[in-house]
MILO-154133 format. One record per residue (C-alpha): residue in one letter; x, y, z. Coordinates in steps of 0.5 Angstrom, whole numbers, padded with zeros to 4 digits, always signed. Last residue first. Layout:
aXYZ;...
***
This chain:
a+0014-0005+0028;t+0014+0002+0029;l+0007+0005+0027;r+0006+0012+0029;g-0001+0014+0032;p-0008+0015+0030;a-0013+0015+0035;f-0017+0008+0035;g-0018+0008+0042;p-0020+0015+0042;g-0027+0013+0039;l-0028+0009+0033;r-0034+0013+0030;k-0031+0019+0032;r-0024+0017+0028;v-0028+0015+0022;r-0032+0022+0022;p-0025+0026+0023;a-0022+0022+0017;v-0028+0022+0012;a-0029+0030+0012;t-0023+0034+0013;g-0017+0029+0011;l-0021+0024+0006;l-0025+0030+0003;e-0018+0034+0001;t-0015+0028-0002;a-0022+0027-0006;r-0021+0034-0008;m-0014+0033-0011;l-0016+0027-0014;e-0021+0030-0018;s-0017+0036-0020;h-0011+0031-0022;t-0016+0027-0026;l-0019+0021-0025;t-0016+0015-0029;a-0019+0010-0024;a-0013+0006-0022;s-0010+0013-0018;m-0015+0012-0013;q-0012+0007-0008;f-0014+0009-0001;s-0010+0006+0005;l-0013+0004+0012;r-0009+0003+0018;a-0009+0000+0025;v-0015-0004+0023;g-0020-0008+0028;g-0023-0014+0028;l-0024-0015+0021;a-0032-0014+0021;e-0032-0008+0026;n-0026-0005+0022;v-0030-0006+0015;g-0036-0003+0018;a-0033+0003+0021;i-0029+0004+0013;k-0037+0003+0010;e-0039+0008+0015;a-0034+0013+0013;v-0035+0012+0006;t-0042+0014+0006;e-0041+0020+0011;a-0036+0023+0006;d-0039+0021-0001;g-0038+0015-0005;v-0033+0010-0007;l-0030+0005-0002;l-0031-0001-0006;a-0030-0008-0003;g-0037-0009-0002;t-0041-0011+0005;p-0045-0004+0005;r-0046-0004-0003;l-0041-0001-0008;l-0038-0008-0010;a-0045-0009-0013;d-0045-0003-0017;f-0038-0005-0020;q-0041-0012-0022;r-0047-0008-0025;r-0043-0003-0029;t-0040-0009-0032;v-0032-0011-0032;p-0030-0015-0038;p-0029-0022-0037;w-0022-0025-0033;g-0017-0029-0037;r-0011-0026-0033;e-0008-0022-0039;k-0015-0020-0041;g-0017-0018-0034;i-0011-0013-0033;a-0015-0009-0039;t-0021-0010-0036;f-0019-0008-0029;a-0016-0001-0032;h-0022+0000-0037;a-0027-0001-0032;y-0024+0003-0026;g-0023+0009-0031;p-0030+0009-0033;f-0033+0007-0026;f-0029+0013-0021;a-0033+0019-0024;d-0040+0016-0024;a-0039+0012-0018;a-0037+0019-0014;g-0042+0023-0017;q-0048+0018-0015;n-0045+0018-0008;t-0045+0025-0008;e-0039+0030-0006;a-0034+0026-0008;v-0029+0021-0005;y-0026+0015-0008;g-0024+0008-0006;l-0020+0002-0008;m-0017-0001-0002;h-0010-0003+0002;l-0012-0005+0009;g-0007-0005+0015;v-0007-0010+0021;k-0003-0009+0027;l+0000-0015+0031;s+0004-0011+0036;e-0002-0010+0040;a-0003-0017+0041;a+0004-0018+0044;h+0009-0023+0040;g+0010-0030+0043;a+0011-0034+0037;r+0004-0037+0038;r+0000-0030+0039;g+0003-0028+0032;a+0001-0035+0029;e-0006-0033+0032;r-0006-0026+0030;y-0005-0028+0023;l-0009-0034+0022;d-0015-0029+0025;i-0013-0024+0019;l-0014-0030+0014;p-0020-0032+0018;r-0023-0025+0017;f-0021-0024+0010;r-0028-0026+0008;h-0031-0019+0011;p-0028-0015+0006;e-0033-0017+0001;g-0031-0019-0006;g-0025-0014-0010;i-0019-0010-0009;i-0017-0012-0002;a-0009-0012-0001;v-0008-0013+0006;m-0002-0010+0009;l+0000-0014+0016;p+0005-0011+0021;l+0011-0016+0023;g+0011-0021+0028;l+0015-0025+0025;v+0010-0031+0026;g+0005-0027+0025;a+0008-0024+0018;r+0009-0032+0016;a+0002-0034+0018;f-0001-0029+0013;s+0003-0030+0008;a+0002-0038+0009;p-0006-0036+0008;t-0005-0033+0001;g-0010-0028+0000;g-0006-0022-0002;v+0000-0020+0002;g+0004-0014+0004;l+0009-0015+0010;w+0010-0008+0014;v+0017-0006+0015;p+0018+0000+0020;l+0026+0002+0021;p+0028-0001+0028;t+0030+0004+0031;q+0028+0010+0027;l+0033+0015+0025;p+0036+0010+0020;r+0043+0008+0019;p+0047+0009+0013;y+0050+0005+0012;v+0051-0003+0012;s+0058-0005+0015;q+0061-0012+0012;g+0062-0018+0017;t+0062-0023+0012;l+0055-0022+0007;p+0054-0027+0002;a+0053-0027-0005;r+0045-0027-0006;h+0040-0032-0009;k+0042-0039-0004;g+0044-0035+0002;s+0049-0033+0007;w+0049-0028+0013;h+0054-0024+0017;v+0052-0017+0018;e+0056-0011+0021;t+0050-0006+0022;e+0045-0010+0025;e+0038-0010+0027;r+0035-0007+0020;l+0040-0011+0016;q+0037-0018+0019;l+0030-0016+0017;l+0032-0015+0010;l+0036-0021+0010;e+0030-0025+0012;l+0026-0021+0007;k+0031-0023+0002;e+0031-0031+0003;a+0023-0031+0004;f+0022-0027-0002;l+0027-0031-0007;s+0024-0038-0004;d+0017-0036-0006;y+0018-0034-0013;d+0024-0038-0015;k+0020-0041-0021;l+0019-0034-0024;e+0027-0034-0025;l+0031-0028-0024;g+0035-0024-0029;f+0033-0017-0026;l+0028-0016-0032;p+0026-0023-0032;y+0023-0023-0025;a+0021-0015-0025;e+0015-0017-0030;v+0011-0021-0025;f+0005-0017-0023;s+0002-0017-0017;g+0008-0015-0013;r+0012-0020-0008;g+0012-0016-0002;a+0015-0011+0003;v+0012-0005+0006;i+0017-0001+0008;e+0017+0005+0012;a+0020+0012+0012;r+0018+0018+0017;g+0024+0019+0021;n+0026+0026+0020;s+0024+0026+0012;l+0031+0026+0009;l+0034+0021+0015;d+0028+0016+0014;l+0029+0016+0006;t+0036+0015+0007;a+0034+0009+0011;f+0029+0007+0005;e+0035+0007+0000;q+0040+0004+0004;f+0035-0002+0006;v+0033-0003-0001;r+0040-0003-0003;v+0042-0008+0002;p+0036-0012+0000;d+0037-0013-0007;a+0031-0013-0011;a+0027-0017-0015;s+0024-0021-0009;l+0023-0015-0005;v+0018-0012-0010;t+0017-0006-0005;v+0009-0005-0005;a+0006+0000-0003;s+0012+0003-0001;n+0012+0008+0005;l+0012+0016+0007;r+0009+0018+0014;i+0006+0025+0014;t+0008+0030+0018;k+0012+0035+0015;t+0012+0035+0007;r+0015+0038+0001;a+0022+0035+0002;a+0020+0028+0004;a+0016+0028-0003;a+0022+0028-0007;a+0025+0023-0003;l+0018+0019-0004;i+0018+0020-0011;m+0026+0017-0011;h+0024+0011-0006;p+0018+0009-0011;a+0023+0008-0017;e+0019+0004-0022;d+0013+0008-0020;v+0012+0011-0027;f+0006+0006-0029;e+0002+0005-0035;p+0008+0002-0039;r+0010-0004-0034;h+0015-0004-0029;h+0011-0003-0023;e+0013-0001-0015;g+0008+0003-0011;v+0008+0010-0008;g+0005+0010-0001;f+0002+0016+0003;a+0001+0016+0011;d-0003+0020+0016;l-0008+0024+0013;g-0007+0031+0016;v-0010+0036+0011;q-0003+0039+0009;d+0000+0032+0009;a-0005+0030+0004;l-0004+0036+0000;e+0004+0035-0001;i+0002+0028-0003;e-0002+0030-0008;e+0002+0036-0011;l+0008+0031-0011;l+0003+0026-0016;d+0001+0032-0020;r+0009+0033-0022;l+0010+0025-0023;r+0004+0025-0027;e+0005+0031-0031;v+0013+0029-0033;a+0011+0022-0035;t+0005+0025-0040;p-0002+0025-0038;a-0006+0020-0042;k-0012+0023-0047;g-0017+0019-0049;t-0022+0024-0047;r-0028+0020-0042;p-0023+0014-0043;d-0017+0018-0039;p-0011+0014-0042;y-0007+0011-0037;v-0001+0014-0033;a-0001+0011-0027;a+0003+0014-0021;f+0001+0007-0017;s-0002+0011-0011;d-0003+0009-0004;i-0007+0014+0000;g-0008+0014+0008;i-0012+0014+0014;q-0010+0012+0021;m-0015+0009+0026;
***
């Protein structure tokens, strides 16, 4: 199993101090965190895309390009690229360039995003939510297969044989499909034979097993080999020296962030009791010491029938840069070795090229 980190480059104020990092500080710190993740042997680092004041990841390919110059082996991906609101030609060119800069370490995780600000920002209609994504994903996949592209659709001017450059080092450029909890999205990934990145931010991970089985069955029926139908997870987590210390550090920022989002979506405020329930062995939060987190990852892997990559989302909890650096170190030096020992050589990390 590959172990990685995803960041949204959040600039939430620390609820313990009331102080928020500046955009310059957060981006500087984020690059140091990615560099350390590479040094301690983590497999992947993803940067999200949002268009809201509490994040500075509006142009993730730029952050990843800066990281490419400071790292050697870690794979660099979006988490996710909001493809519905983007031009697939530009997305392909940006990540093909990143692939060249990183010597073949770029990946796209394409999704529709968990917020909707990008649609009016780029002059798009939210009512076209589904058709925008389906059409643009089709074009993106064609772009990675063909240099001279003939394509037409509803939401973009046609391509009539134009050549699209640069071409990436990897053939094909890896594209994952980022999904939430919609069965149609899981089935689509299977039909297309794309690796699946599932966002699990609450509840109990084992409840996603029917959807993952749907993905695998759709892929099998479409003629894709079982080994090509890889499942990745994006989960909230944090590692510290003790379980209590990890929980106490993670909770204030977690509660602040999810209570703020909840106000927009009609959710009640987050309580410590709810948080503690998610720390249980079957809960979705990977928060604790290295042994606890590794054991929980092994349980998630078993419950979901095998996971190819698990990426930790730690930045939503307004942890300090020093806390994130220490957690990154522990992930690479204490959690990942334990996970790989438990799962055996069949789950050793490797490059995903689908």
